[in-house]
N, C-alpha and C positions, 0 to 999 in steps of 0.2 A: 406377567402383570400387564393389564391393558393400558392403552394410552390415557384413558380417562382416570384410572387409578393413579398413575404416576403424576398426572396433573394435580389431582387432589392432594397427594403427598407433598408435592412441591409447594402448593398453595398453603397448606397447613404449616410447613416448615418456614415459609416466608412470613406468615402471620405471627408465629411464635417468636421468630427472630426480631420482628419489628416491635412486638410487645416488650421483649426483654430489653431492647435498645431504648425504648421510650421510658421504661421503668428505671433503667440505669441513669438516664439523663435527668430524670425528675422524680426521685423516689418520694413516697408519701412522707409527710412531716413526722409521723410516728416512728420512722426508722432512723437509723444512724447511731451515733455514739451514745452511750448511757449519759444521763443527766450530769453526773459528776465529771465526766470527761469533757462534755460540752462547756461546763462552767469554767473549767481550767484551761480552755483553749486560749490561744493568744489573740483571737479576734475580739476587739472590744464590743460591748453591747451598749447601746444608747442608754444613758442614765446611770451607767455603772463605771464610767471612766473618770479619772481624776479631774480632767478638764471640764467635766460635766457634773461637778459635785453639787451644784445648786439644785439639781433634781433629786428627789428622794428615791432611795433604792426601792423598787417595786417588789422586793423580796418579802413575802409575808410569812416566812418560816416561823418566826416567834409567835405570831398571832395564831398560826395553824396549830402549833404545839399547845398553846393555851386552850384552844377550842376542843381538844380531844378529851377533856374531862367528862365524866358521866353526867354531872349535874349542869353542864353548860347547855346553852341554846343549840338549836339544830345546826349541823354541819353538812357538807356535801354528802357524806356517808349516810345521812338520814333522809336523803331525797326519796320521796315516794316513787314506787315503780308503777303506779297507776298511770295509764295513758294520758288522761286529762292533765295531771300534774306535770308529767314529763313535757307535754306540749306547752303548758303555761310557763314552766321554767325556761324552756328553749326560747320562747317568744320574749320573755323578760330579758334574758341574756342578749338576744339579738338587738333589742331596743337599746340596751346599754352600750353594746359594742358599736352599733351604727351611729351613735352620737359622738362625733369627732371632737366636740368641744370638751369632752371629759378626758381626764388624765389617764395615763397607763395604769396607775394605781386603781382608779375607779373602774376601769375595764376589767380588772382582775378580782373584783369582790366576789364573795360567795353568795350564791342565789339558791335557796332551798325552798321548795314548794311542797306543801302537804295539805290536801283537801282545799286547795284554792288559796291558802294562806301563804304568802311569800315572805320569807325572812331574808333580809339583806344584812350581810356582815362583812367586816373588814375595814381597813384603813382607806380614807380618801383624803385629798388635799385640803378641801375647804368645806365649810358648812353649806355653801351654795351648791357644791357637787352633791352633797348628801341629800339636799332638798330636790335637786334635779333628778337624781336616780330614783328617789321615792316616787316622784311624779311620773316618770317613765314607767315604772312598775305598775302604778295604779291605772294607767291608761291601757294596759294589756288586757285583752279579752280573757276571761276566766279567773281573773284575780278578784278574790272576795275581800281580802284585806292585806295590808303590808305592815310587817314588823321591821321598822328601820333601826337596826343596831349598828349602822355605819359609824366610824370614828374619824372625824375630821382632824387633820394635823393642826389647823388654825381654826379658832372659834369665831373669828370676826367674819363679817360680810352679811 
């Protein structure tokens, strides 16, 4: 083997080693323990600890089960696979998540887009959040109309 070949082999081995080390130090968010094991870990999650009981649990499991019926409005599984709808849904989601004035519950709502019509579903803390999210969605390029089916915990404001 020539000197050049051994240098390439060494460089390739060093790059692979560095990649593996970087991956081990910071794995992607989608890897790790299954959701049921993460939920039962001893590390408290903000909003789910007894000392933080004033915050509503952002767990939408009951709402998600309700929304799986055939005659219910669109859910995430009904999201269009057309590129303009995917882009619009992503832009609406980004606008919602980027608004730090919204609660964690509001950041976790369902956003479904089909032919430019955006459906917003899920629980939010207040009627003001419901209105704010609808306005954010309407301001996104590509949105033709918004079906606001958000459910505020409190009706006042």
